[in-house]
PDB file with one MODEL, atoms N, CA, C and O in Angstrom:
MODEL        1
ATOM      1  N   MET A   1      23.216 -41.342  43.893  1.00  0.00           N
ATOM      2  CA  MET A   1      22.257 -40.912  43.121  1.00  0.00           C
ATOM      3  C   MET A   1      22.823 -40.107  42.093  1.00  0.00           C
ATOM      4  O   MET A   1      23.760 -39.309  42.124  1.00  0.00           O
ATOM      5  N   ALA A   2      21.945 -40.532  41.026  1.00  0.00           N
ATOM      6  CA  ALA A   2      22.107 -39.412  39.824  1.00  0.00           C
ATOM      7  C   ALA A   2      21.266 -38.313  39.845  1.00  0.00           C
ATOM      8  O   ALA A   2      20.147 -38.376  40.353  1.00  0.00           O
ATOM      9  N   SER A   3      21.793 -37.134  39.244  1.00  0.00           N
ATOM     10  CA  SER A   3      20.517 -36.212  38.841  1.00  0.00           C
ATOM     11  C   SER A   3      20.718 -35.731  37.413  1.00  0.00           C
ATOM     12  O   SER A   3      21.742 -35.243  36.937  1.00  0.00           O
ATOM     13  N   VAL A   4      19.573 -35.954  36.827  1.00  0.00           N
ATOM     14  CA  VAL A   4      19.216 -35.237  35.326  1.00  0.00           C
ATOM     15  C   VAL A   4      18.970 -33.957  35.378  1.00  0.00           C
ATOM     16  O   VAL A   4      17.903 -33.490  35.778  1.00  0.00           O
ATOM     17  N   GLU A   5      19.963 -33.277  34.967  1.00  0.00           N
ATOM     18  CA  GLU A   5      19.890 -31.678  35.039  1.00  0.00           C
ATOM     19  C   GLU A   5      19.156 -31.055  33.721  1.00  0.00           C
ATOM     20  O   GLU A   5      18.306 -30.166  33.772  1.00  0.00           O
ATOM     21  N   PHE A   6      19.559 -31.577  32.723  1.00  0.00           N
ATOM     22  CA  PHE A   6      18.490 -30.668  31.539  1.00  0.00           C
ATOM     23  C   PHE A   6      18.322 -31.740  30.247  1.00  0.00           C
ATOM     24  O   PHE A   6      19.304 -32.368  29.853  1.00  0.00           O
ATOM     25  N   VAL A   7      17.209 -31.873  29.722  1.00  0.00           N
ATOM     26  CA  VAL A   7      16.929 -32.560  28.374  1.00  0.00           C
ATOM     27  C   VAL A   7      16.269 -31.860  27.673  1.00  0.00           C
ATOM     28  O   VAL A   7      15.213 -31.429  28.135  1.00  0.00           O
ATOM     29  N   ALA A   8      16.626 -31.548  26.464  1.00  0.00           N
ATOM     30  CA  ALA A   8      16.123 -31.034  25.386  1.00  0.00           C
ATOM     31  C   ALA A   8      16.251 -31.633  24.079  1.00  0.00           C
ATOM     32  O   ALA A   8      17.285 -32.231  23.778  1.00  0.00           O
ATOM     33  N   VAL A   9      15.187 -31.510  23.201  1.00  0.00           N
ATOM     34  CA  VAL A   9      15.191 -32.031  21.904  1.00  0.00           C
ATOM     35  C   VAL A   9      14.648 -30.885  20.960  1.00  0.00           C
ATOM     36  O   VAL A   9      13.710 -30.175  21.322  1.00  0.00           O
ATOM     37  N   SER A  10      15.201 -30.749  19.877  1.00  0.00           N
ATOM     38  CA  SER A  10      15.131 -30.127  18.878  1.00  0.00           C
ATOM     39  C   SER A  10      13.721 -30.099  18.289  1.00  0.00           C
ATOM     40  O   SER A  10      13.283 -31.218  18.020  1.00  0.00           O
ATOM     41  N   SER A  11      12.949 -29.111  18.042  1.00  0.00           N
ATOM     42  CA  SER A  11      11.622 -29.310  17.781  1.00  0.00           C
ATOM     43  C   SER A  11      11.348 -30.250  16.375  1.00  0.00           C
ATOM     44  O   SER A  11      10.369 -30.995  16.321  1.00  0.00           O
ATOM     45  N   GLU A  12      12.193 -30.149  15.394  1.00  0.00           N
ATOM     46  CA  GLU A  12      12.197 -31.004  14.330  1.00  0.00           C
ATOM     47  C   GLU A  12      12.405 -32.532  14.400  1.00  0.00           C
ATOM     48  O   GLU A  12      12.297 -33.314  13.456  1.00  0.00           O
ATOM     49  N   PHE A  13      12.756 -32.855  15.811  1.00  0.00           N
ATOM     50  CA  PHE A  13      12.940 -34.098  16.180  1.00  0.00           C
ATOM     51  C   PHE A  13      12.244 -34.611  17.258  1.00  0.00           C
ATOM     52  O   PHE A  13      12.623 -35.685  17.725  1.00  0.00           O
ATOM     53  N   ARG A  14      11.265 -34.020  17.754  1.00  0.00           N
ATOM     54  CA  ARG A  14      10.379 -34.196  18.878  1.00  0.00           C
ATOM     55  C   ARG A  14       9.389 -35.384  18.521  1.00  0.00           C
ATOM     56  O   ARG A  14       9.166 -35.533  17.319  1.00  0.00           O
ATOM     57  N   LYS A  15       8.855 -36.128  19.284  1.00  0.00           N
ATOM     58  CA  LYS A  15       7.819 -37.214  19.108  1.00  0.00           C
ATOM     59  C   LYS A  15       8.527 -38.436  18.545  1.00  0.00           C
ATOM     60  O   LYS A  15       7.875 -39.355  18.050  1.00  0.00           O
ATOM     61  N   MET A  16       9.959 -38.459  18.620  1.00  0.00           N
ATOM     62  CA  MET A  16      10.463 -39.549  17.525  1.00  0.00           C
ATOM     63  C   MET A  16      11.403 -40.495  18.629  1.00  0.00           C
ATOM     64  O   MET A  16      12.227 -41.338  18.276  1.00  0.00           O
ATOM     65  N   GLY A  17      11.073 -40.145  20.012  1.00  0.00           N
ATOM     66  CA  GLY A  17      11.851 -40.985  20.982  1.00  0.00           C
ATOM     67  C   GLY A  17      13.172 -40.904  21.387  1.00  0.00           C
ATOM     68  O   GLY A  17      13.791 -41.758  22.022  1.00  0.00           O
ATOM     69  N   ALA A  18      13.635 -39.664  20.926  1.00  0.00           N
ATOM     70  CA  ALA A  18      15.042 -39.297  21.212  1.00  0.00           C
ATOM     71  C   ALA A  18      15.447 -39.215  22.796  1.00  0.00           C
ATOM     72  O   ALA A  18      16.413 -39.771  23.320  1.00  0.00           O
ATOM     73  N   ALA A  19      14.414 -38.337  23.463  1.00  0.00           N
ATOM     74  CA  ALA A  19      14.500 -38.125  24.796  1.00  0.00           C
ATOM     75  C   ALA A  19      14.283 -39.343  25.745  1.00  0.00           C
ATOM     76  O   ALA A  19      14.921 -39.508  26.784  1.00  0.00           O
ATOM     77  N   GLU A  20      13.283 -40.204  25.262  1.00  0.00           N
ATOM     78  CA  GLU A  20      13.176 -41.488  25.972  1.00  0.00           C
ATOM     79  C   GLU A  20      14.262 -42.349  25.807  1.00  0.00           C
ATOM     80  O   GLU A  20      14.563 -43.121  26.717  1.00  0.00           O
ATOM     81  N   SER A  21      14.980 -42.308  24.603  1.00  0.00           N
ATOM     82  CA  SER A  21      16.041 -43.233  24.311  1.00  0.00           C
ATOM     83  C   SER A  21      17.444 -42.842  25.256  1.00  0.00           C
ATOM     84  O   SER A  21      18.177 -43.630  25.854  1.00  0.00           O
ATOM     85  N   LEU A  22      17.534 -41.489  25.177  1.00  0.00           N
ATOM     86  CA  LEU A  22      18.678 -40.817  25.955  1.00  0.00           C
ATOM     87  C   LEU A  22      18.343 -41.278  27.439  1.00  0.00           C
ATOM     88  O   LEU A  22      19.191 -41.971  28.003  1.00  0.00           O
ATOM     89  N   ILE A  23      17.376 -41.006  28.001  1.00  0.00           N
ATOM     90  CA  ILE A  23      17.106 -41.335  29.644  1.00  0.00           C
ATOM     91  C   ILE A  23      17.249 -42.539  29.670  1.00  0.00           C
ATOM     92  O   ILE A  23      18.295 -42.849  30.238  1.00  0.00           O
ATOM     93  N   THR A  24      16.526 -43.583  29.221  1.00  0.00           N
ATOM     94  CA  THR A  24      16.765 -44.848  29.299  1.00  0.00           C
ATOM     95  C   THR A  24      18.042 -45.462  29.226  1.00  0.00           C
ATOM     96  O   THR A  24      18.394 -46.308  30.048  1.00  0.00           O
ATOM     97  N   HIS A  25      18.810 -45.050  28.208  1.00  0.00           N
ATOM     98  CA  HIS A  25      20.089 -45.465  27.955  1.00  0.00           C
ATOM     99  C   HIS A  25      21.088 -44.996  29.288  1.00  0.00           C
ATOM    100  O   HIS A  25      22.005 -45.742  29.628  1.00  0.00           O
ATOM    101  N   ILE A  26      20.882 -43.956  29.866  1.00  0.00           N
ATOM    102  CA  ILE A  26      21.574 -43.455  30.977  1.00  0.00           C
ATOM    103  C   ILE A  26      21.135 -44.468  32.169  1.00  0.00           C
ATOM    104  O   ILE A  26      21.902 -44.967  32.992  1.00  0.00           O
ATOM    105  N   ILE A  27      19.961 -44.629  32.092  1.00  0.00           N
ATOM    106  CA  ILE A  27      19.653 -45.589  33.547  1.00  0.00           C
ATOM    107  C   ILE A  27      20.063 -46.991  33.211  1.00  0.00           C
ATOM    108  O   ILE A  27      20.536 -47.663  34.127  1.00  0.00           O
ATOM    109  N   GLU A  28      19.957 -47.464  32.146  1.00  0.00           N
ATOM    110  CA  GLU A  28      20.452 -48.880  31.980  1.00  0.00           C
ATOM    111  C   GLU A  28      21.946 -49.250  31.647  1.00  0.00           C
ATOM    112  O   GLU A  28      22.305 -50.391  31.355  1.00  0.00           O
ATOM    113  N   ASN A  29      22.854 -48.050  31.732  1.00  0.00           N
ATOM    114  CA  ASN A  29      24.094 -48.145  31.285  1.00  0.00           C
ATOM    115  C   ASN A  29      25.202 -47.585  32.607  1.00  0.00           C
ATOM    116  O   ASN A  29      26.429 -47.642  32.532  1.00  0.00           O
ATOM    117  N   THR A  30      24.477 -47.091  33.696  1.00  0.00           N
ATOM    118  CA  THR A  30      24.959 -46.681  34.827  1.00  0.00           C
ATOM    119  C   THR A  30      24.743 -47.270  36.058  1.00  0.00           C
ATOM    120  O   THR A  30      23.767 -48.010  35.935  1.00  0.00           O
ATOM    121  N   ASN A  31      25.185 -47.305  37.206  1.00  0.00           N
ATOM    122  CA  ASN A  31      25.039 -48.013  38.234  1.00  0.00           C
ATOM    123  C   ASN A  31      24.398 -47.420  39.474  1.00  0.00           C
ATOM    124  O   ASN A  31      24.465 -47.983  40.566  1.00  0.00           O
ATOM    125  N   PHE A  32      23.756 -46.234  39.269  1.00  0.00           N
ATOM    126  CA  PHE A  32      23.294 -45.646  40.320  1.00  0.00           C
ATOM    127  C   PHE A  32      21.985 -46.261  40.952  1.00  0.00           C
ATOM    128  O   PHE A  32      21.290 -46.810  40.097  1.00  0.00           O
ATOM    129  N   PRO A  33      21.555 -46.300  42.027  1.00  0.00           N
ATOM    130  CA  PRO A  33      20.267 -46.793  42.405  1.00  0.00           C
ATOM    131  C   PRO A  33      19.182 -46.158  42.481  1.00  0.00           C
ATOM    132  O   PRO A  33      18.148 -46.667  42.914  1.00  0.00           O
ATOM    133  N   ALA A  34      19.304 -44.664  41.966  1.00  0.00           N
ATOM    134  CA  ALA A  34      18.192 -43.711  41.814  1.00  0.00           C
ATOM    135  C   ALA A  34      18.608 -42.606  41.229  1.00  0.00           C
ATOM    136  O   ALA A  34      19.806 -42.323  41.217  1.00  0.00           O
ATOM    137  N   TYR A  35      17.555 -41.727  40.588  1.00  0.00           N
ATOM    138  CA  TYR A  35      17.982 -41.022  39.673  1.00  0.00           C
ATOM    139  C   TYR A  35      16.816 -39.863  39.963  1.00  0.00           C
ATOM    140  O   TYR A  35      15.653 -40.251  40.072  1.00  0.00           O
ATOM    141  N   ILE A  36      17.107 -38.512  40.081  1.00  0.00           N
ATOM    142  CA  ILE A  36      16.153 -37.655  40.261  1.00  0.00           C
ATOM    143  C   ILE A  36      16.191 -36.505  39.149  1.00  0.00           C
ATOM    144  O   ILE A  36      17.230 -36.326  38.515  1.00  0.00           O
ATOM    145  N   LEU A  37      15.013 -35.697  38.907  1.00  0.00           N
ATOM    146  CA  LEU A  37      14.891 -34.640  38.000  1.00  0.00           C
ATOM    147  C   LEU A  37      13.870 -33.509  38.438  1.00  0.00           C
ATOM    148  O   LEU A  37      12.958 -33.722  39.236  1.00  0.00           O
ATOM    149  N   GLU A  38      14.122 -32.236  37.814  1.00  0.00           N
ATOM    150  CA  GLU A  38      13.190 -31.391  38.248  1.00  0.00           C
ATOM    151  C   GLU A  38      12.596 -30.827  36.892  1.00  0.00           C
ATOM    152  O   GLU A  38      13.246 -30.808  35.847  1.00  0.00           O
ATOM    153  N   VAL A  39      11.268 -30.359  37.016  1.00  0.00           N
ATOM    154  CA  VAL A  39      10.604 -30.180  35.684  1.00  0.00           C
ATOM    155  C   VAL A  39       9.467 -29.268  36.046  1.00  0.00           C
ATOM    156  O   VAL A  39       9.059 -29.232  37.207  1.00  0.00           O
ATOM    157  N   ALA A  40       8.889 -28.458  35.006  1.00  0.00           N
ATOM    158  CA  ALA A  40       8.006 -27.575  35.363  1.00  0.00           C
ATOM    159  C   ALA A  40       6.688 -27.914  35.297  1.00  0.00           C
ATOM    160  O   ALA A  40       6.367 -28.397  34.211  1.00  0.00           O
ATOM    161  N   ASP A  41       5.742 -27.807  36.183  1.00  0.00           N
ATOM    162  CA  ASP A  41       4.311 -28.558  36.015  1.00  0.00           C
ATOM    163  C   ASP A  41       3.670 -28.456  34.729  1.00  0.00           C
ATOM    164  O   ASP A  41       2.926 -29.297  34.222  1.00  0.00           O
ATOM    165  N   THR A  42       4.043 -27.293  34.224  1.00  0.00           N
ATOM    166  CA  THR A  42       3.164 -26.842  32.727  1.00  0.00           C
ATOM    167  C   THR A  42       3.855 -27.951  31.594  1.00  0.00           C
ATOM    168  O   THR A  42       3.178 -28.282  30.621  1.00  0.00           O
ATOM    169  N   ASN A  43       5.005 -28.405  31.755  1.00  0.00           N
ATOM    170  CA  ASN A  43       5.829 -28.952  30.734  1.00  0.00           C
ATOM    171  C   ASN A  43       5.068 -30.639  30.720  1.00  0.00           C
ATOM    172  O   ASN A  43       5.697 -31.625  31.104  1.00  0.00           O
ATOM    173  N   THR A  44       3.888 -30.693  30.297  1.00  0.00           N
ATOM    174  CA  THR A  44       3.267 -32.133  30.488  1.00  0.00           C
ATOM    175  C   THR A  44       3.927 -32.957  29.493  1.00  0.00           C
ATOM    176  O   THR A  44       4.112 -34.135  29.799  1.00  0.00           O
ATOM    177  N   ALA A  45       4.257 -32.612  28.528  1.00  0.00           N
ATOM    178  CA  ALA A  45       4.916 -33.597  27.475  1.00  0.00           C
ATOM    179  C   ALA A  45       6.180 -34.264  28.204  1.00  0.00           C
ATOM    180  O   ALA A  45       6.353 -35.460  27.970  1.00  0.00           O
ATOM    181  N   ALA A  46       7.132 -33.583  29.112  1.00  0.00           N
ATOM    182  CA  ALA A  46       8.196 -33.988  29.698  1.00  0.00           C
ATOM    183  C   ALA A  46       7.523 -34.881  30.855  1.00  0.00           C
ATOM    184  O   ALA A  46       7.943 -36.025  31.033  1.00  0.00           O
ATOM    185  N   VAL A  47       6.536 -34.391  31.598  1.00  0.00           N
ATOM    186  CA  VAL A  47       6.163 -34.996  32.794  1.00  0.00           C
ATOM    187  C   VAL A  47       5.579 -36.596  32.309  1.00  0.00           C
ATOM    188  O   VAL A  47       5.893 -37.661  32.842  1.00  0.00           O
ATOM    189  N   ASN A  48       4.669 -36.401  31.175  1.00  0.00           N
ATOM    190  CA  ASN A  48       4.173 -37.693  30.678  1.00  0.00           C
ATOM    191  C   ASN A  48       5.293 -38.667  30.223  1.00  0.00           C
ATOM    192  O   ASN A  48       5.111 -39.859  30.472  1.00  0.00           O
ATOM    193  N   LEU A  49       6.483 -38.278  29.556  1.00  0.00           N
ATOM    194  CA  LEU A  49       7.640 -38.982  29.217  1.00  0.00           C
ATOM    195  C   LEU A  49       8.052 -39.423  30.547  1.00  0.00           C
ATOM    196  O   LEU A  49       8.124 -40.645  30.678  1.00  0.00           O
ATOM    197  N   TYR A  50       8.360 -38.649  31.641  1.00  0.00           N
ATOM    198  CA  TYR A  50       9.224 -39.271  32.572  1.00  0.00           C
ATOM    199  C   TYR A  50       8.379 -40.360  33.413  1.00  0.00           C
ATOM    200  O   TYR A  50       8.929 -41.325  33.943  1.00  0.00           O
ATOM    201  N   GLU A  51       7.084 -40.132  33.483  1.00  0.00           N
ATOM    202  CA  GLU A  51       5.951 -41.076  34.031  1.00  0.00           C
ATOM    203  C   GLU A  51       6.016 -42.435  33.403  1.00  0.00           C
ATOM    204  O   GLU A  51       5.990 -43.463  34.079  1.00  0.00           O
ATOM    205  N   LYS A  52       6.117 -42.417  31.867  1.00  0.00           N
ATOM    206  CA  LYS A  52       5.992 -43.449  31.304  1.00  0.00           C
ATOM    207  C   LYS A  52       7.355 -44.317  31.422  1.00  0.00           C
ATOM    208  O   LYS A  52       7.309 -45.547  31.426  1.00  0.00           O
ATOM    209  N   ILE A  53       8.596 -43.582  31.520  1.00  0.00           N
ATOM    210  CA  ILE A  53       9.837 -44.218  32.058  1.00  0.00           C
ATOM    211  C   ILE A  53       9.816 -44.955  33.183  1.00  0.00           C
ATOM    212  O   ILE A  53      10.568 -45.918  33.333  1.00  0.00           O
ATOM    213  N   GLY A  54       8.694 -44.452  34.342  1.00  0.00           N
ATOM    214  CA  GLY A  54       8.820 -44.653  35.631  1.00  0.00           C
ATOM    215  C   GLY A  54       8.945 -44.097  36.651  1.00  0.00           C
ATOM    216  O   GLY A  54       8.720 -44.624  37.740  1.00  0.00           O
ATOM    217  N   PHE A  55       9.397 -42.718  36.452  1.00  0.00           N
ATOM    218  CA  PHE A  55       9.632 -41.800  37.359  1.00  0.00           C
ATOM    219  C   PHE A  55       8.287 -41.420  38.219  1.00  0.00           C
ATOM    220  O   PHE A  55       7.165 -41.389  37.714  1.00  0.00           O
ATOM    221  N   THR A  56       8.482 -41.225  39.167  1.00  0.00           N
ATOM    222  CA  THR A  56       7.138 -40.591  40.106  1.00  0.00           C
ATOM    223  C   THR A  56       7.568 -39.454  40.856  1.00  0.00           C
ATOM    224  O   THR A  56       8.711 -39.212  41.244  1.00  0.00           O
ATOM    225  N   GLU A  57       6.385 -38.691  41.041  1.00  0.00           N
ATOM    226  CA  GLU A  57       6.792 -37.169  41.671  1.00  0.00           C
ATOM    227  C   GLU A  57       6.840 -37.683  43.211  1.00  0.00           C
ATOM    228  O   GLU A  57       6.121 -38.512  43.769  1.00  0.00           O
ATOM    229  N   PHE A  58       7.910 -36.929  43.703  1.00  0.00           N
ATOM    230  CA  PHE A  58       8.233 -37.015  45.150  1.00  0.00           C
ATOM    231  C   PHE A  58       7.985 -35.766  46.052  1.00  0.00           C
ATOM    232  O   PHE A  58       7.728 -35.864  47.252  1.00  0.00           O
ATOM    233  N   HIS A  59       8.073 -34.697  45.443  1.00  0.00           N
ATOM    234  CA  HIS A  59       8.122 -33.366  45.839  1.00  0.00           C
ATOM    235  C   HIS A  59       7.626 -32.115  45.039  1.00  0.00           C
ATOM    236  O   HIS A  59       7.928 -32.201  43.849  1.00  0.00           O
ATOM    237  N   ARG A  60       7.047 -31.145  45.322  1.00  0.00           N
ATOM    238  CA  ARG A  60       6.735 -30.091  44.544  1.00  0.00           C
ATOM    239  C   ARG A  60       7.143 -28.813  45.365  1.00  0.00           C
ATOM    240  O   ARG A  60       7.050 -28.760  46.591  1.00  0.00           O
ATOM    241  N   VAL A  61       7.602 -27.788  44.575  1.00  0.00           N
ATOM    242  CA  VAL A  61       7.900 -26.383  44.930  1.00  0.00           C
ATOM    243  C   VAL A  61       7.292 -25.345  44.347  1.00  0.00           C
ATOM    244  O   VAL A  61       7.581 -25.073  43.182  1.00  0.00           O
ATOM    245  N   GLU A  62       6.382 -24.614  45.026  1.00  0.00           N
ATOM    246  CA  GLU A  62       5.386 -23.498  44.282  1.00  0.00           C
ATOM    247  C   GLU A  62       6.463 -22.429  43.950  1.00  0.00           C
ATOM    248  O   GLU A  62       7.279 -21.998  44.766  1.00  0.00           O
ATOM    249  N   GLN A  63       6.350 -22.005  42.477  1.00  0.00           N
ATOM    250  CA  GLN A  63       6.993 -20.949  42.063  1.00  0.00           C
ATOM    251  C   GLN A  63       6.470 -19.724  42.379  1.00  0.00           C
ATOM    252  O   GLN A  63       5.280 -19.489  42.170  1.00  0.00           O
ATOM    253  N   ARG A  64       7.295 -18.822  42.910  1.00  0.00           N
ATOM    254  CA  ARG A  64       7.006 -17.428  43.545  1.00  0.00           C
ATOM    255  C   ARG A  64       6.246 -16.346  42.447  1.00  0.00           C
ATOM    256  O   ARG A  64       5.326 -15.560  42.672  1.00  0.00           O
ATOM    257  N   TYR A  65       6.998 -16.617  41.155  1.00  0.00           N
ATOM    258  CA  TYR A  65       6.443 -15.612  40.096  1.00  0.00           C
ATOM    259  C   TYR A  65       5.744 -16.335  39.058  1.00  0.00           C
ATOM    260  O   TYR A  65       6.315 -16.438  37.973  1.00  0.00           O
ATOM    261  N   LYS A  66       4.578 -16.864  39.215  1.00  0.00           N
ATOM    262  CA  LYS A  66       3.991 -17.673  38.265  1.00  0.00           C
ATOM    263  C   LYS A  66       3.814 -17.025  37.013  1.00  0.00           C
ATOM    264  O   LYS A  66       4.223 -17.585  35.996  1.00  0.00           O
ATOM    265  N   LYS A  67       3.225 -15.858  36.954  1.00  0.00           N
ATOM    266  CA  LYS A  67       3.117 -15.148  35.717  1.00  0.00           C
ATOM    267  C   LYS A  67       4.061 -14.723  35.051  1.00  0.00           C
ATOM    268  O   LYS A  67       3.965 -14.610  33.829  1.00  0.00           O
ATOM    269  N   GLN A  68       5.206 -14.391  35.748  1.00  0.00           N
ATOM    270  CA  GLN A  68       6.441 -14.336  34.860  1.00  0.00           C
ATOM    271  C   GLN A  68       7.156 -15.601  34.286  1.00  0.00           C
ATOM    272  O   GLN A  68       7.582 -15.659  33.132  1.00  0.00           O
ATOM    273  N   SER A  69       7.246 -16.605  35.203  1.00  0.00           N
ATOM    274  CA  SER A  69       7.709 -17.827  34.751  1.00  0.00           C
ATOM    275  C   SER A  69       7.029 -18.682  33.761  1.00  0.00           C
ATOM    276  O   SER A  69       7.634 -19.416  32.980  1.00  0.00           O
ATOM    277  N   GLY A  70       5.575 -18.542  33.832  1.00  0.00           N
ATOM    278  CA  GLY A  70       4.828 -19.410  33.030  1.00  0.00           C
ATOM    279  C   GLY A  70       4.506 -20.811  33.606  1.00  0.00           C
ATOM    280  O   GLY A  70       3.876 -21.666  32.984  1.00  0.00           O
ATOM    281  N   PHE A  71       4.983 -20.954  34.806  1.00  0.00           N
ATOM    282  CA  PHE A  71       4.416 -22.483  35.558  1.00  0.00           C
ATOM    283  C   PHE A  71       4.083 -22.025  37.014  1.00  0.00           C
ATOM    284  O   PHE A  71       4.269 -20.906  37.493  1.00  0.00           O
ATOM    285  N   ASN A  72       3.532 -23.169  37.636  1.00  0.00           N
ATOM    286  CA  ASN A  72       3.116 -22.885  38.853  1.00  0.00           C
ATOM    287  C   ASN A  72       4.065 -23.650  40.090  1.00  0.00           C
ATOM    288  O   ASN A  72       4.232 -23.184  41.217  1.00  0.00           O
ATOM    289  N   TYR A  73       4.564 -24.784  39.637  1.00  0.00           N
ATOM    290  CA  TYR A  73       5.441 -25.615  40.544  1.00  0.00           C
ATOM    291  C   TYR A  73       6.684 -26.164  39.945  1.00  0.00           C
ATOM    292  O   TYR A  73       6.649 -26.443  38.746  1.00  0.00           O
ATOM    293  N   TYR A  74       7.744 -26.349  40.595  1.00  0.00           N
ATOM    294  CA  TYR A  74       8.799 -27.407  40.033  1.00  0.00           C
ATOM    295  C   TYR A  74       8.362 -28.733  40.589  1.00  0.00           C
ATOM    296  O   TYR A  74       7.980 -28.922  41.744  1.00  0.00           O
ATOM    297  N   LEU A  75       8.457 -29.590  39.677  1.00  0.00           N
ATOM    298  CA  LEU A  75       7.930 -31.159  40.194  1.00  0.00           C
ATOM    299  C   LEU A  75       9.389 -31.702  40.500  1.00  0.00           C
ATOM    300  O   LEU A  75      10.302 -31.257  39.804  1.00  0.00           O
ATOM    301  N   TYR A  76       9.645 -32.528  41.379  1.00  0.00           N
ATOM    302  CA  TYR A  76      10.786 -33.402  41.643  1.00  0.00           C
ATOM    303  C   TYR A  76      10.342 -34.722  41.340  1.00  0.00           C
ATOM    304  O   TYR A  76       9.313 -35.120  41.886  1.00  0.00           O
ATOM    305  N   MET A  77      10.999 -35.506  40.506  1.00  0.00           N
ATOM    306  CA  MET A  77      10.805 -36.943  40.233  1.00  0.00           C
ATOM    307  C   MET A  77      11.941 -37.749  40.505  1.00  0.00           C
ATOM    308  O   MET A  77      13.101 -37.335  40.522  1.00  0.00           O
ATOM    309  N   ARG A  78      11.539 -39.013  40.737  1.00  0.00           N
ATOM    310  CA  ARG A  78      12.510 -39.820  41.171  1.00  0.00           C
ATOM    311  C   ARG A  78      12.275 -41.386  40.433  1.00  0.00           C
ATOM    312  O   ARG A  78      11.184 -41.957  40.477  1.00  0.00           O
ATOM    313  N   TYR A  79      13.282 -41.865  39.870  1.00  0.00           N
ATOM    314  CA  TYR A  79      13.219 -43.316  39.528  1.00  0.00           C
ATOM    315  C   TYR A  79      14.398 -44.097  40.208  1.00  0.00           C
ATOM    316  O   TYR A  79      15.581 -43.771  40.313  1.00  0.00           O
ATOM    317  N   THR A  80      13.835 -45.059  40.579  1.00  0.00           N
ATOM    318  CA  THR A  80      14.794 -45.986  41.416  1.00  0.00           C
ATOM    319  C   THR A  80      14.766 -47.238  40.481  1.00  0.00           C
ATOM    320  O   THR A  80      13.814 -47.509  39.749  1.00  0.00           O
ATOM    321  N   LYS A  81      16.070 -48.071  40.598  1.00  0.00           N
ATOM    322  CA  LYS A  81      16.258 -49.073  39.908  1.00  0.00           C
ATOM    323  C   LYS A  81      15.375 -50.290  40.140  1.00  0.00           C
ATOM    324  O   LYS A  81      15.460 -51.217  39.335  1.00  0.00           O
ATOM    325  N   THR A  82      14.575 -50.368  41.118  1.00  0.00           N
ATOM    326  CA  THR A  82      13.757 -51.432  41.476  1.00  0.00           C
ATOM    327  C   THR A  82      12.637 -51.177  40.346  1.00  0.00           C
ATOM    328  O   THR A  82      11.937 -52.157  40.088  1.00  0.00           O
ATOM    329  N   ASN A  83      12.387 -50.025  39.660  1.00  0.00           N
ATOM    330  CA  ASN A  83      11.528 -49.922  38.584  1.00  0.00           C
ATOM    331  C   ASN A  83      11.689 -50.501  37.450  1.00  0.00           C
ATOM    332  O   ASN A  83      12.858 -50.726  37.139  1.00  0.00           O
ATOM    333  N   LYS A  84      10.833 -50.833  36.688  1.00  0.00           N
ATOM    334  CA  LYS A  84      11.080 -51.447  35.222  1.00  0.00           C
ATOM    335  C   LYS A  84      10.966 -50.440  34.123  1.00  0.00           C
ATOM    336  O   LYS A  84      10.087 -49.582  34.044  1.00  0.00           O
ATOM    337  N   ILE A  85      11.908 -50.627  33.318  1.00  0.00           N
ATOM    338  CA  ILE A  85      11.798 -49.647  32.121  1.00  0.00           C
ATOM    339  C   ILE A  85      11.002 -50.320  31.073  1.00  0.00           C
ATOM    340  O   ILE A  85      10.769 -49.746  30.010  1.00  0.00           O
TER     341      ILE A  85
ENDMDL
END
């Protein structure tokens, strides 16, 4: 299994497909059967992107200090090679 630790795109290059290209390139060019990632529930752009690629949520963990962190849950998402890109 592979774990995606952090994906960030400079604001001037957002909405141009960079993150999607990066993630799909990793999936298409490695031999892991499954990929997991963690994302904050309030990062809806990232959640939508990951769902578009084929990731699905399999676990969520409540954030203890919601007001300080700015989000409610850590979402854990999984993609398996049986999914289509």
